[in-house]
N, CA and C atoms of all chains as a GROMACS GRO file, in nm:
protein
  609
    1UNK      N    1   0.215  -1.227  -1.352
    1UNK     CA    2   0.086  -1.198  -1.381
    1UNK      C    3  -0.010  -1.208  -1.242
    2UNK      N    4  -0.107  -1.128  -1.262
    2UNK     CA    5  -0.196  -1.117  -1.117
    2UNK      C    6  -0.333  -1.204  -1.173
    3UNK      N    7  -0.376  -1.261  -1.087
    3UNK     CA    8  -0.518  -1.327  -1.110
    3UNK      C    9  -0.612  -1.269  -1.000
    4UNK      N   10  -0.723  -1.227  -1.079
    4UNK     CA   11  -0.834  -1.144  -0.999
    4UNK      C   12  -0.958  -1.196  -1.035
    5UNK      N   13  -1.024  -1.242  -0.930
    5UNK     CA   14  -1.178  -1.281  -0.952
    5UNK      C   15  -1.242  -1.175  -1.004
    6UNK      N   16  -1.366  -1.202  -1.108
    6UNK     CA   17  -1.424  -1.097  -1.177
    6UNK      C   18  -1.491  -0.995  -1.086
    7UNK      N   19  -1.541  -1.062  -0.982
    7UNK     CA   20  -1.627  -0.978  -0.890
    7UNK      C   21  -1.534  -0.864  -0.838
    8UNK      N   22  -1.406  -0.894  -0.824
    8UNK     CA   23  -1.327  -0.799  -0.751
    8UNK      C   24  -1.272  -0.699  -0.869
    9UNK      N   25  -1.264  -0.750  -0.993
    9UNK     CA   26  -1.216  -0.678  -1.102
    9UNK      C   27  -1.349  -0.578  -1.134
   10UNK      N   28  -1.457  -0.622  -1.131
   10UNK     CA   29  -1.578  -0.538  -1.178
   10UNK      C   30  -1.586  -0.434  -1.060
   11UNK      N   31  -1.564  -0.485  -0.934
   11UNK     CA   32  -1.560  -0.373  -0.816
   11UNK      C   33  -1.484  -0.258  -0.825
   12UNK      N   34  -1.358  -0.294  -0.857
   12UNK     CA   35  -1.253  -0.183  -0.873
   12UNK      C   36  -1.306  -0.083  -0.980
   13UNK      N   37  -1.368  -0.125  -1.104
   13UNK     CA   38  -1.439  -0.056  -1.198
   13UNK      C   39  -1.558   0.036  -1.143
   14UNK      N   40  -1.643  -0.029  -1.069
   14UNK     CA   41  -1.743   0.017  -1.007
   14UNK      C   42  -1.711   0.111  -0.903
   15UNK      N   43  -1.608   0.088  -0.824
   15UNK     CA   44  -1.549   0.200  -0.704
   15UNK      C   45  -1.505   0.312  -0.803
   16UNK      N   46  -1.424   0.293  -0.916
   16UNK     CA   47  -1.388   0.422  -0.974
   16UNK      C   48  -1.501   0.529  -1.028
   17UNK      N   49  -1.601   0.449  -1.083
   17UNK     CA   50  -1.712   0.496  -1.136
   17UNK      C   51  -1.791   0.584  -1.038
   18UNK      N   52  -1.816   0.510  -0.941
   18UNK     CA   53  -1.890   0.574  -0.812
   18UNK      C   54  -1.827   0.696  -0.758
   19UNK      N   55  -1.674   0.687  -0.766
   19UNK     CA   56  -1.609   0.782  -0.732
   19UNK      C   57  -1.578   0.932  -0.795
   20UNK      N   58  -1.600   0.878  -0.923
   20UNK     CA   59  -1.561   0.992  -1.037
   20UNK      C   60  -1.637   1.109  -1.007
   21UNK      N   61  -1.580   1.220  -1.024
   21UNK     CA   62  -1.477   1.274  -1.100
   21UNK      C   63  -1.366   1.249  -1.010
   22UNK      N   64  -1.356   1.208  -0.914
   22UNK     CA   65  -1.229   1.190  -0.799
   22UNK      C   66  -1.159   1.080  -0.820
   23UNK      N   67  -1.028   1.064  -0.802
   23UNK     CA   68  -0.949   0.927  -0.796
   23UNK      C   69  -1.011   0.857  -0.669
   24UNK      N   70  -1.003   0.726  -0.688
   24UNK     CA   71  -1.021   0.624  -0.582
   24UNK      C   72  -0.894   0.530  -0.563
   25UNK      N   73  -0.906   0.464  -0.460
   25UNK     CA   74  -0.803   0.380  -0.440
   25UNK      C   75  -0.831   0.279  -0.357
   26UNK      N   76  -0.759   0.152  -0.345
   26UNK     CA   77  -0.790   0.047  -0.276
   26UNK      C   78  -0.677  -0.069  -0.259
   27UNK      N   79  -0.670  -0.155  -0.201
   27UNK     CA   80  -0.585  -0.261  -0.174
   27UNK      C   81  -0.644  -0.368  -0.211
   28UNK      N   82  -0.544  -0.483  -0.271
   28UNK     CA   83  -0.587  -0.637  -0.296
   28UNK      C   84  -0.501  -0.702  -0.214
   29UNK      N   85  -0.568  -0.833  -0.156
   29UNK     CA   86  -0.483  -0.904  -0.111
   29UNK      C   87  -0.493  -1.054  -0.143
   30UNK      N   88  -0.420  -1.142  -0.126
   30UNK     CA   89  -0.422  -1.286  -0.158
   30UNK      C   90  -0.328  -1.369  -0.110
   31UNK      N   91  -0.301  -1.470  -0.185
   31UNK     CA   92  -0.186  -1.564  -0.197
   31UNK      C   93  -0.117  -1.558  -0.302
   32UNK      N   94   0.021  -1.578  -0.314
   32UNK     CA   95   0.099  -1.575  -0.420
   32UNK      C   96   0.034  -1.471  -0.530
   33UNK      N   97  -0.017  -1.512  -0.641
   33UNK     CA   98  -0.054  -1.417  -0.752
   33UNK      C   99  -0.196  -1.415  -0.756
   34UNK      N  100  -0.275  -1.482  -0.668
   34UNK     CA  101  -0.415  -1.474  -0.669
   34UNK      C  102  -0.493  -1.403  -0.563
   35UNK      N  103  -0.592  -1.327  -0.617
   35UNK     CA  104  -0.629  -1.214  -0.519
   35UNK      C  105  -0.756  -1.266  -0.476
   36UNK      N  106  -0.790  -1.266  -0.333
   36UNK     CA  107  -0.901  -1.314  -0.270
   36UNK      C  108  -0.964  -1.198  -0.163
   37UNK      N  109  -0.905  -1.102  -0.168
   37UNK     CA  110  -0.960  -0.973  -0.073
   37UNK      C  111  -0.950  -0.843  -0.153
   38UNK      N  112  -1.050  -0.776  -0.126
   38UNK     CA  113  -1.057  -0.646  -0.179
   38UNK      C  114  -1.102  -0.532  -0.080
   39UNK      N  115  -1.025  -0.424  -0.060
   39UNK     CA  116  -1.039  -0.335   0.056
   39UNK      C  117  -1.045  -0.197  -0.038
   40UNK      N  118  -1.175  -0.132  -0.022
   40UNK     CA  119  -1.186  -0.008  -0.083
   40UNK      C  120  -1.146   0.091   0.023
   41UNK      N  121  -1.052   0.198  -0.022
   41UNK     CA  122  -0.981   0.273   0.069
   41UNK      C  123  -1.023   0.403   0.067
   42UNK      N  124  -0.994   0.507   0.162
   42UNK     CA  125  -1.045   0.641   0.132
   42UNK      C  126  -0.913   0.718   0.076
   43UNK      N  127  -0.964   0.803  -0.025
   43UNK     CA  128  -0.880   0.882  -0.075
   43UNK      C  129  -0.860   1.011   0.027
   44UNK      N  130  -0.765   1.024   0.103
   44UNK     CA  131  -0.784   1.137   0.177
   44UNK      C  132  -0.767   1.275   0.102
   45UNK      N  133  -0.682   1.266  -0.017
   45UNK     CA  134  -0.661   1.407  -0.084
   45UNK      C  135  -0.816   1.431  -0.160
   46UNK      N  136  -0.913   1.335  -0.186
   46UNK     CA  137  -1.004   1.367  -0.239
   46UNK      C  138  -0.997   1.480  -0.354
   47UNK      N  139  -0.934   1.424  -0.461
   47UNK     CA  140  -0.882   1.502  -0.569
   47UNK      C  141  -0.909   1.440  -0.673
   48UNK      N  142  -0.893   1.487  -0.803
   48UNK     CA  143  -0.935   1.449  -0.944
   48UNK      C  144  -0.801   1.408  -0.980
   49UNK      N  145  -0.688   1.443  -0.939
   49UNK     CA  146  -0.545   1.428  -0.993
   49UNK      C  147  -0.463   1.361  -0.871
   50UNK      N  148  -0.495   1.330  -0.787
   50UNK     CA  149  -0.385   1.255  -0.669
   50UNK      C  150  -0.488   1.162  -0.568
   51UNK      N  151  -0.409   1.060  -0.521
   51UNK     CA  152  -0.482   1.009  -0.396
   51UNK      C  153  -0.344   0.973  -0.298
   52UNK      N  154  -0.408   0.954  -0.157
   52UNK     CA  155  -0.334   0.932  -0.063
   52UNK      C  156  -0.421   0.877   0.032
   53UNK      N  157  -0.370   0.739   0.100
   53UNK     CA  158  -0.432   0.647   0.177
   53UNK      C  159  -0.432   0.696   0.310
   54UNK      N  160  -0.519   0.676   0.386
   54UNK     CA  161  -0.520   0.706   0.522
   54UNK      C  162  -0.427   0.593   0.605
   55UNK      N  163  -0.304   0.636   0.678
   55UNK     CA  164  -0.236   0.527   0.733
   55UNK      C  165  -0.315   0.446   0.820
   56UNK      N  166  -0.403   0.493   0.902
   56UNK     CA  167  -0.499   0.430   0.992
   56UNK      C  168  -0.551   0.296   0.914
   57UNK      N  169  -0.612   0.352   0.817
   57UNK     CA  170  -0.683   0.236   0.727
   57UNK      C  171  -0.555   0.128   0.675
   58UNK      N  172  -0.472   0.185   0.637
   58UNK     CA  173  -0.352   0.090   0.569
   58UNK      C  174  -0.308   0.015   0.704
   59UNK      N  175  -0.309   0.040   0.816
   59UNK     CA  176  -0.260  -0.058   0.917
   59UNK      C  177  -0.385  -0.147   0.939
   60UNK      N  178  -0.487  -0.110   0.949
   60UNK     CA  179  -0.622  -0.197   0.968
   60UNK      C  180  -0.613  -0.304   0.855
   61UNK      N  181  -0.574  -0.273   0.721
   61UNK     CA  182  -0.594  -0.361   0.630
   61UNK      C  183  -0.466  -0.451   0.665
   62UNK      N  184  -0.349  -0.410   0.654
   62UNK     CA  185  -0.243  -0.510   0.687
   62UNK      C  186  -0.260  -0.613   0.785
   63UNK      N  187  -0.320  -0.569   0.909
   63UNK     CA  188  -0.327  -0.650   1.009
   63UNK      C  189  -0.471  -0.730   0.982
   64UNK      N  190  -0.558  -0.698   0.914
   64UNK     CA  191  -0.682  -0.795   0.863
   64UNK      C  192  -0.628  -0.894   0.758
   65UNK      N  193  -0.539  -0.874   0.675
   65UNK     CA  194  -0.485  -0.962   0.582
   65UNK      C  195  -0.398  -1.070   0.659
   66UNK      N  196  -0.317  -1.006   0.747
   66UNK     CA  197  -0.233  -1.098   0.827
   66UNK      C  198  -0.311  -1.243   0.898
   67UNK      N  199  -0.423  -1.152   0.978
   67UNK     CA  200  -0.512  -1.241   1.038
   67UNK      C  201  -0.580  -1.347   0.959
   68UNK      N  202  -0.586  -1.316   0.816
   68UNK     CA  203  -0.650  -1.392   0.737
   68UNK      C  204  -0.561  -1.499   0.653
   69UNK      N  205  -0.429  -1.490   0.703
   69UNK     CA  206  -0.320  -1.576   0.641
   69UNK      C  207  -0.292  -1.522   0.490
   70UNK      N  208  -0.336  -1.392   0.466
   70UNK     CA  209  -0.293  -1.338   0.335
   70UNK      C  210  -0.207  -1.244   0.324
   71UNK      N  211  -0.146  -1.196   0.213
   71UNK     CA  212  -0.045  -1.076   0.186
   71UNK      C  213  -0.119  -0.978   0.108
   72UNK      N  214  -0.050  -0.864   0.090
   72UNK     CA  215  -0.104  -0.753   0.033
   72UNK      C  216  -0.022  -0.786  -0.119
   73UNK      N  217  -0.135  -0.777  -0.212
   73UNK     CA  218  -0.076  -0.811  -0.355
   73UNK      C  219  -0.068  -0.699  -0.454
   74UNK      N  220  -0.168  -0.610  -0.433
   74UNK     CA  221  -0.183  -0.491  -0.516
   74UNK      C  222  -0.263  -0.375  -0.453
   75UNK      N  223  -0.199  -0.271  -0.497
   75UNK     CA  224  -0.262  -0.147  -0.472
   75UNK      C  225  -0.322  -0.094  -0.599
   76UNK      N  226  -0.459  -0.031  -0.599
   76UNK     CA  227  -0.488   0.007  -0.723
   76UNK      C  228  -0.557   0.154  -0.695
   77UNK      N  229  -0.542   0.239  -0.800
   77UNK     CA  230  -0.626   0.369  -0.791
   77UNK      C  231  -0.675   0.386  -0.933
   78UNK      N  232  -0.761   0.499  -0.953
   78UNK     CA  233  -0.828   0.525  -1.063
   78UNK      C  234  -0.746   0.658  -1.134
   79UNK      N  235  -0.750   0.643  -1.275
   79UNK     CA  236  -0.723   0.789  -1.327
   79UNK      C  237  -0.853   0.832  -1.404
   80UNK      N  238  -0.930   0.895  -1.339
   80UNK     CA  239  -1.059   0.965  -1.394
   80UNK      C  240  -1.066   0.994  -1.532
   81UNK      N  241  -0.938   1.078  -1.589
   81UNK     CA  242  -0.961   1.124  -1.716
   81UNK      C  243  -0.842   1.096  -1.806
   82UNK      N  244  -0.733   1.036  -1.715
   82UNK     CA  245  -0.628   1.001  -1.808
   82UNK      C  246  -0.600   0.835  -1.844
   83UNK      N  247  -0.513   0.803  -1.917
   83UNK     CA  248  -0.477   0.673  -1.970
   83UNK      C  249  -0.440   0.580  -1.830
   84UNK      N  250  -0.443   0.448  -1.837
   84UNK     CA  251  -0.431   0.360  -1.740
   84UNK      C  252  -0.264   0.330  -1.749
   85UNK      N  253  -0.189   0.423  -1.736
   85UNK     CA  254  -0.040   0.426  -1.713
   85UNK      C  255  -0.012   0.504  -1.601
   86UNK      N  256   0.110   0.462  -1.524
   86UNK     CA  257   0.147   0.538  -1.424
   86UNK      C  258   0.216   0.667  -1.460
   87UNK      N  259   0.186   0.758  -1.374
   87UNK     CA  260   0.226   0.885  -1.395
   87UNK      C  261   0.367   0.920  -1.333
   88UNK      N  262   0.450   1.020  -1.340
   88UNK     CA  263   0.558   1.016  -1.285
   88UNK      C  264   0.556   1.012  -1.130
   89UNK      N  265   0.456   1.083  -1.078
   89UNK     CA  266   0.404   1.071  -0.952
   89UNK      C  267   0.391   0.929  -0.886
   90UNK      N  268   0.316   0.854  -0.974
   90UNK     CA  269   0.261   0.720  -0.934
   90UNK      C  270   0.429   0.641  -0.934
   91UNK      N  271   0.518   0.661  -1.022
   91UNK     CA  272   0.634   0.592  -1.029
   91UNK      C  273   0.725   0.620  -0.879
   92UNK      N  274   0.718   0.774  -0.871
   92UNK     CA  275   0.812   0.814  -0.742
   92UNK      C  276   0.763   0.769  -0.611
   93UNK      N  277   0.612   0.750  -0.622
   93UNK     CA  278   0.548   0.707  -0.492
   93UNK      C  279   0.505   0.532  -0.474
   94UNK      N  280   0.572   0.469  -0.564
   94UNK     CA  281   0.538   0.315  -0.552
   94UNK      C  282   0.645   0.284  -0.501
   95UNK      N  283   0.631   0.285  -0.360
   95UNK     CA  284   0.741   0.277  -0.240
   95UNK      C  285   0.714   0.114  -0.179
   96UNK      N  286   0.600   0.071  -0.190
   96UNK     CA  287   0.553  -0.046  -0.106
   96UNK      C  288   0.616  -0.165  -0.214
   97UNK      N  289   0.709  -0.227  -0.175
   97UNK     CA  290   0.790  -0.355  -0.243
   97UNK      C  291   0.692  -0.450  -0.279
   98UNK      N  292   0.710  -0.547  -0.398
   98UNK     CA  293   0.663  -0.677  -0.409
   98UNK      C  294   0.509  -0.662  -0.406
   99UNK      N  295   0.465  -0.550  -0.475
   99UNK     CA  296   0.309  -0.543  -0.509
   99UNK      C  297   0.295  -0.504  -0.650
  100UNK      N  298   0.177  -0.526  -0.686
  100UNK     CA  299   0.124  -0.476  -0.819
  100UNK      C  300   0.076  -0.363  -0.807
  101UNK      N  301   0.077  -0.268  -0.908
  101UNK     CA  302   0.004  -0.147  -0.900
  101UNK      C  303  -0.099  -0.142  -1.026
  102UNK      N  304  -0.226  -0.132  -0.979
  102UNK     CA  305  -0.334  -0.141  -1.085
  102UNK      C  306  -0.371   0.007  -1.091
  103UNK      N  307  -0.409   0.026  -1.209
  103UNK     CA  308  -0.449   0.152  -1.249
  103UNK      C  309  -0.576   0.133  -1.338
  104UNK      N  310  -0.706   0.211  -1.299
  104UNK     CA  311  -0.832   0.176  -1.366
  104UNK      C  312  -0.850   0.339  -1.425
  105UNK      N  313  -0.855   0.325  -1.557
  105UNK     CA  314  -0.871   0.450  -1.631
  105UNK      C  315  -1.007   0.483  -1.692
  106UNK      N  316  -1.085   0.571  -1.649
  106UNK     CA  317  -1.210   0.622  -1.702
  106UNK      C  318  -1.186   0.703  -1.813
  107UNK      N  319  -1.081   0.722  -1.880
  107UNK     CA  320  -1.073   0.814  -1.995
  107UNK      C  321  -1.184   0.800  -2.091
  108UNK      N  322  -1.191   0.657  -2.128
  108UNK     CA  323  -1.331   0.624  -2.208
  108UNK      C  324  -1.414   0.578  -2.133
  109UNK      N  325  -1.517   0.650  -2.105
  109UNK     CA  326  -1.616   0.635  -1.982
  109UNK      C  327  -1.688   0.491  -2.028
  110UNK      N  328  -1.711   0.470  -2.157
  110UNK     CA  329  -1.788   0.368  -2.192
  110UNK      C  330  -1.711   0.218  -2.210
  111UNK      N  331  -1.574   0.242  -2.199
  111UNK     CA  332  -1.506   0.131  -2.198
  111UNK      C  333  -1.350   0.161  -2.074
  112UNK      N  334  -1.391   0.112  -1.975
  112UNK     CA  335  -1.293   0.154  -1.844
  112UNK      C  336  -1.173   0.052  -1.902
  113UNK      N  337  -1.055   0.086  -1.871
  113UNK     CA  338  -0.938   0.011  -1.893
  113UNK      C  339  -0.853  -0.023  -1.762
  114UNK      N  340  -0.828  -0.126  -1.744
  114UNK     CA  341  -0.737  -0.172  -1.626
  114UNK      C  342  -0.598  -0.215  -1.670
  115UNK      N  343  -0.500  -0.176  -1.616
  115UNK     CA  344  -0.379  -0.209  -1.634
  115UNK      C  345  -0.303  -0.248  -1.496
  116UNK      N  346  -0.208  -0.358  -1.516
  116UNK     CA  347  -0.129  -0.368  -1.371
  116UNK      C  348  -0.003  -0.352  -1.409
  117UNK      N  349   0.076  -0.306  -1.333
  117UNK     CA  350   0.248  -0.280  -1.320
  117UNK      C  351   0.303  -0.328  -1.223
  118UNK      N  352   0.430  -0.343  -1.236
  118UNK     CA  353   0.524  -0.384  -1.137
  118UNK      C  354   0.616  -0.269  -1.138
  119UNK      N  355   0.643  -0.198  -1.019
  119UNK     CA  356   0.724  -0.053  -1.055
  119UNK      C  357   0.817  -0.083  -0.931
  120UNK      N  358   0.952  -0.058  -0.952
  120UNK     CA  359   1.051  -0.089  -0.845
  120UNK      C  360   1.161  -0.007  -0.892
  121UNK      N  361   1.201   0.099  -0.812
  121UNK     CA  362   1.326   0.186  -0.815
  121UNK      C  363   1.302   0.284  -0.931
  122UNK      N  364   1.161   0.300  -0.983
  122UNK     CA  365   1.167   0.366  -1.085
  122UNK      C  366   1.153   0.299  -1.224
  123UNK      N  367   1.150   0.172  -1.218
  123UNK     CA  368   1.142   0.094  -1.339
  123UNK      C  369   1.002   0.041  -1.337
  124UNK      N  370   0.939   0.034  -1.448
  124UNK     CA  371   0.795   0.010  -1.485
  124UNK      C  372   0.784  -0.112  -1.598
  125UNK      N  373   0.706  -0.220  -1.514
  125UNK     CA  374   0.686  -0.326  -1.614
  125UNK      C  375   0.550  -0.379  -1.618
  126UNK      N  376   0.478  -0.350  -1.737
  126UNK     CA  377   0.339  -0.400  -1.741
  126UNK      C  378   0.332  -0.520  -1.720
  127UNK      N  379   0.218  -0.585  -1.645
  127UNK     CA  380   0.207  -0.729  -1.617
  127UNK      C  381   0.062  -0.785  -1.667
  128UNK      N  382   0.047  -0.917  -1.700
  128UNK     CA  383  -0.068  -0.944  -1.729
  128UNK      C  384  -0.182  -0.969  -1.632
  129UNK      N  385  -0.298  -0.952  -1.659
  129UNK     CA  386  -0.400  -0.960  -1.548
  129UNK      C  387  -0.498  -1.065  -1.614
  130UNK      N  388  -0.507  -1.181  -1.533
  130UNK     CA  389  -0.616  -1.282  -1.558
  130UNK      C  390  -0.720  -1.276  -1.475
  131UNK      N  391  -0.817  -1.239  -1.541
  131UNK     CA  392  -0.963  -1.245  -1.464
  131UNK      C  393  -1.035  -1.374  -1.461
  132UNK      N  394  -1.072  -1.408  -1.345
  132UNK     CA  395  -1.123  -1.565  -1.324
  132UNK      C  396  -1.270  -1.543  -1.283
  133UNK      N  397  -1.343  -1.654  -1.314
  133UNK     CA  398  -1.480  -1.640  -1.258
  133UNK      C  399  -1.498  -1.682  -1.127
  134UNK      N  400   1.662  -0.865   2.323
  134UNK     CA  401   1.513  -0.809   2.328
  134UNK      C  402   1.434  -0.862   2.246
  135UNK      N  403   1.322  -0.889   2.268
  135UNK     CA  404   1.216  -0.944   2.204
  135UNK      C  405   1.081  -0.843   2.166
  136UNK      N  406   1.101  -0.825   2.053
  136UNK     CA  407   0.982  -0.719   1.999
  136UNK      C  408   0.918  -0.798   1.881
  137UNK      N  409   0.795  -0.721   1.846
  137UNK     CA  410   0.714  -0.769   1.729
  137UNK      C  411   0.749  -0.651   1.635
  138UNK      N  412   0.785  -0.722   1.509
  138UNK     CA  413   0.785  -0.612   1.383
  138UNK      C  414   0.696  -0.673   1.293
  139UNK      N  415   0.588  -0.573   1.247
  139UNK     CA  416   0.500  -0.623   1.164
  139UNK      C  417   0.457  -0.762   1.153
  140UNK      N  418   0.424  -0.802   1.268
  140UNK     CA  419   0.360  -0.953   1.313
  140UNK      C  420   0.460  -1.026   1.317
  141UNK      N  421   0.574  -1.006   1.315
  141UNK     CA  422   0.672  -1.120   1.339
  141UNK      C  423   0.775  -1.110   1.465
  142UNK      N  424   0.759  -1.208   1.543
  142UNK     CA  425   0.826  -1.196   1.673
  142UNK      C  426   1.000  -1.175   1.622
  143UNK      N  427   1.065  -1.093   1.705
  143UNK     CA  428   1.185  -1.067   1.635
  143UNK      C  429   1.299  -1.036   1.756
  144UNK      N  430   1.388  -1.113   1.749
  144UNK     CA  431   1.509  -1.078   1.866
  144UNK      C  432   1.618  -0.994   1.835
  145UNK      N  433   1.623  -0.905   1.892
  145UNK     CA  434   1.744  -0.808   1.883
  145UNK      C  435   1.840  -0.791   1.967
  146UNK      N  436   1.961  -0.772   1.933
  146UNK     CA  437   2.082  -0.733   2.030
  146UNK      C  438   2.018  -0.630   2.142
  147UNK      N  439   2.061  -0.647   2.253
  147UNK     CA  440   2.037  -0.549   2.348
  147UNK      C  441   2.091  -0.399   2.315
  148UNK      N  442   2.019  -0.300   2.310
  148UNK     CA  443   2.082  -0.154   2.260
  148UNK      C  444   2.000  -0.081   2.355
  149UNK      N  445   2.034  -0.015   2.459
  149UNK     CA  446   1.931   0.062   2.544
  149UNK      C  447   1.913   0.198   2.455
  150UNK      N  448   1.999   0.235   2.361
  150UNK     CA  449   1.980   0.348   2.280
  150UNK      C  450   1.886   0.345   2.162
  151UNK      N  451   1.856   0.238   2.152
  151UNK     CA  452   1.762   0.214   1.991
  151UNK      C  453   1.642   0.285   2.018
  152UNK      N  454   1.616   0.368   1.900
  152UNK     CA  455   1.509   0.427   1.893
  152UNK      C  456   1.430   0.378   1.762
  153UNK      N  457   1.313   0.425   1.745
  153UNK     CA  458   1.227   0.397   1.632
  153UNK      C  459   1.322   0.411   1.504
  154UNK      N  460   1.374   0.529   1.494
  154UNK     CA  461   1.450   0.575   1.372
  154UNK      C  462   1.576   0.489   1.348
  155UNK      N  463   1.653   0.458   1.439
  155UNK     CA  464   1.769   0.384   1.463
  155UNK      C  465   1.722   0.230   1.431
  156UNK      N  466   1.612   0.194   1.465
  156UNK     CA  467   1.566   0.066   1.431
  156UNK      C  468   1.538   0.056   1.300
  157UNK      N  469   1.450   0.133   1.222
  157UNK     CA  470   1.462   0.126   1.089
  157UNK      C  471   1.565   0.124   0.994
  158UNK      N  472   1.665   0.189   1.068
  158UNK     CA  473   1.796   0.202   0.989
  158UNK      C  474   1.850   0.074   1.016
  159UNK      N  475   1.852   0.008   1.114
  159UNK     CA  476   1.913  -0.131   1.143
  159UNK      C  477   1.839  -0.239   1.064
  160UNK      N  478   1.712  -0.210   1.020
  160UNK     CA  479   1.626  -0.309   0.953
  160UNK      C  480   1.658  -0.268   0.788
  161UNK      N  481   1.744  -0.161   0.784
  161UNK     CA  482   1.782  -0.135   0.626
  161UNK      C  483   1.642  -0.098   0.556
  162UNK      N  484   1.566  -0.035   0.618
  162UNK     CA  485   1.431   0.046   0.566
  162UNK      C  486   1.462   0.157   0.469
  163UNK      N  487   1.471   0.125   0.339
  163UNK     CA  488   1.495   0.281   0.250
  163UNK      C  489   1.373   0.369   0.265
  164UNK      N  490   1.409   0.480   0.208
  164UNK     CA  491   1.298   0.586   0.190
  164UNK      C  492   1.234   0.611   0.327
  165UNK      N  493   1.304   0.623   0.407
  165UNK     CA  494   1.231   0.634   0.555
  165UNK      C  495   1.142   0.743   0.585
  166UNK      N  496   1.156   0.849   0.491
  166UNK     CA  497   1.064   0.984   0.486
  166UNK      C  498   0.934   0.954   0.459
  167UNK      N  499   0.912   0.813   0.375
  167UNK     CA  500   0.790   0.790   0.348
  167UNK      C  501   0.704   0.658   0.427
  168UNK      N  502   0.782   0.640   0.548
  168UNK     CA  503   0.729   0.533   0.634
  168UNK      C  504   0.669   0.607   0.761
  169UNK      N  505   0.547   0.519   0.778
  169UNK     CA  506   0.467   0.549   0.880
  169UNK      C  507   0.477   0.433   0.995
  170UNK      N  508   0.490   0.480   1.111
  170UNK     CA  509   0.528   0.384   1.213
  170UNK      C  510   0.422   0.377   1.324
  171UNK      N  511   0.357   0.251   1.374
  171UNK     CA  512   0.268   0.234   1.454
  171UNK      C  513   0.352   0.184   1.590
  172UNK      N  514   0.358   0.220   1.694
  172UNK     CA  515   0.425   0.176   1.798
  172UNK      C  516   0.323   0.136   1.924
  173UNK      N  517   0.308   0.039   1.927
  173UNK     CA  518   0.225  -0.029   2.043
  173UNK      C  519   0.072   0.036   2.021
  174UNK      N  520   0.023   0.021   1.879
  174UNK     CA  521  -0.120   0.074   1.856
  174UNK      C  522  -0.127   0.206   1.830
  175UNK      N  523  -0.032   0.288   1.867
  175UNK     CA  524  -0.042   0.436   1.831
  175UNK      C  525   0.057   0.484   1.703
  176UNK      N  526   0.000   0.571   1.610
  176UNK     CA  527   0.104   0.613   1.516
  176UNK      C  528   0.166   0.717   1.556
  177UNK      N  529   0.288   0.710   1.536
  177UNK     CA  530   0.414   0.836   1.580
  177UNK      C  531   0.382   0.937   1.482
  178UNK      N  532   0.402   1.065   1.529
  178UNK     CA  533   0.446   1.172   1.446
  178UNK      C  534   0.602   1.153   1.403
  179UNK      N  535   0.628   1.198   1.298
  179UNK     CA  536   0.756   1.187   1.232
  179UNK      C  537   0.866   1.215   1.340
  180UNK      N  538   0.873   1.324   1.373
  180UNK     CA  539   0.978   1.380   1.468
  180UNK      C  540   0.990   1.299   1.586
  181UNK      N  541   0.901   1.181   1.626
  181UNK     CA  542   0.909   1.136   1.756
  181UNK      C  543   1.005   0.989   1.717
  182UNK      N  544   1.035   0.983   1.578
  182UNK     CA  545   1.093   0.845   1.552
  182UNK      C  546   1.239   0.850   1.614
  183UNK      N  547   1.291   0.983   1.616
  183UNK     CA  548   1.443   0.971   1.672
  183UNK      C  549   1.434   0.983   1.801
  184UNK      N  550   1.326   1.036   1.866
  184UNK     CA  551   1.338   1.026   2.032
  184UNK      C  552   1.270   0.891   2.087
  185UNK      N  553   1.167   0.835   2.019
  185UNK     CA  554   1.091   0.729   2.084
  185UNK      C  555   1.199   0.595   2.094
  186UNK      N  556   1.185   0.542   2.224
  186UNK     CA  557   1.277   0.433   2.249
  186UNK      C  558   1.193   0.308   2.223
  187UNK      N  559   1.286   0.207   2.193
  187UNK     CA  560   1.233   0.070   2.155
  187UNK      C  561   1.255  -0.008   2.261
  188UNK      N  562   1.159  -0.065   2.327
  188UNK     CA  563   1.175  -0.142   2.461
  188UNK      C  564   1.114  -0.274   2.426
  189UNK      N  565   1.171  -0.382   2.526
  189UNK     CA  566   1.130  -0.499   2.542
  189UNK      C  567   0.980  -0.500   2.536
  190UNK      N  568   0.945  -0.608   2.428
  190UNK     CA  569   0.779  -0.620   2.434
  190UNK      C  570   0.697  -0.552   2.337
  191UNK      N  571   0.777  -0.439   2.305
  191UNK     CA  572   0.717  -0.325   2.183
  191UNK      C  573   0.665  -0.412   2.078
  192UNK      N  574   0.537  -0.358   2.026
  192UNK     CA  575   0.489  -0.408   1.919
  192UNK      C  576   0.480  -0.286   1.804
  193UNK      N  577   0.547  -0.341   1.676
  193UNK     CA  578   0.597  -0.224   1.578
  193UNK      C  579   0.567  -0.258   1.453
  194UNK      N  580   0.460  -0.183   1.385
  194UNK     CA  581   0.432  -0.205   1.277
  194UNK      C  582   0.497  -0.059   1.178
  195UNK      N  583   0.498  -0.114   1.036
  195UNK     CA  584   0.552   0.008   0.969
  195UNK      C  585   0.509  -0.024   0.824
  196UNK      N  586   0.466   0.089   0.769
  196UNK     CA  587   0.432   0.072   0.615
  196UNK      C  588   0.478   0.175   0.540
  197UNK      N  589   0.473   0.179   0.415
  197UNK     CA  590   0.511   0.276   0.313
  197UNK      C  591   0.377   0.370   0.291
  198UNK      N  592   0.392   0.501   0.269
  198UNK     CA  593   0.291   0.583   0.213
  198UNK      C  594   0.249   0.524   0.077
  199UNK      N  595   0.113   0.544   0.063
  199UNK     CA  596   0.063   0.487  -0.062
  199UNK      C  597  -0.015   0.590  -0.120
  200UNK      N  598   0.027   0.630  -0.213
  200UNK     CA  599  -0.048   0.771  -0.282
  200UNK      C  600   0.026   0.768  -0.430
  201UNK      N  601  -0.038   0.852  -0.504
  201UNK     CA  602   0.000   0.902  -0.625
  201UNK      C  603  -0.079   1.026  -0.720
  202UNK      N  604  -0.055   1.012  -0.826
  202UNK     CA  605  -0.139   1.107  -0.891
  202UNK      C  606  -0.127   1.072  -1.050
  203UNK      N  607  -0.217   1.133  -1.114
  203UNK     CA  608  -0.237   1.109  -1.259
  203UNK      C  609  -0.183   1.240  -1.329
   0.00000   0.00000   0.00000
């Protein structure tokens, strides 16, 4: 399970909506299973079907998390027009160990869907998201 | 040899032939094709992994490519 403050959960959805029709991406940090930091990242692909983070931004986030005594807990991205399930490419490129992979789907624009997955060596497991106030 | 790896002070056996690539191998880093390395604050071009020497006091950060598609 991953625990996400409502403000962060809502911000991921807002980020996805603001970026539509392109995919957006970001990183969540925190301690153990509880998120306390949210970083909107640049999708250098600027694509409706792909995302790729800028390594310079990635390093900056990792160092900022470390300075705050936090660790990277999740990588999120949006699916502007497809369900909140990892694609084959998402699974193949889920390389960062020990993080959750969150997908925000805007396939139903009136009801965005957010799912979280643990992905390792091609194995995908959905995990619960607990949103806290 | 003392170096910093992803923020952790690390002691390695002396090896004057150690490169960034051989260090990643030594650390058992898998899928190295998808790893980005920062050496002393500078992101390395991938071809440099095999030639860039690792020296006493170096600060090395590495992380995996983060991307995907729907």
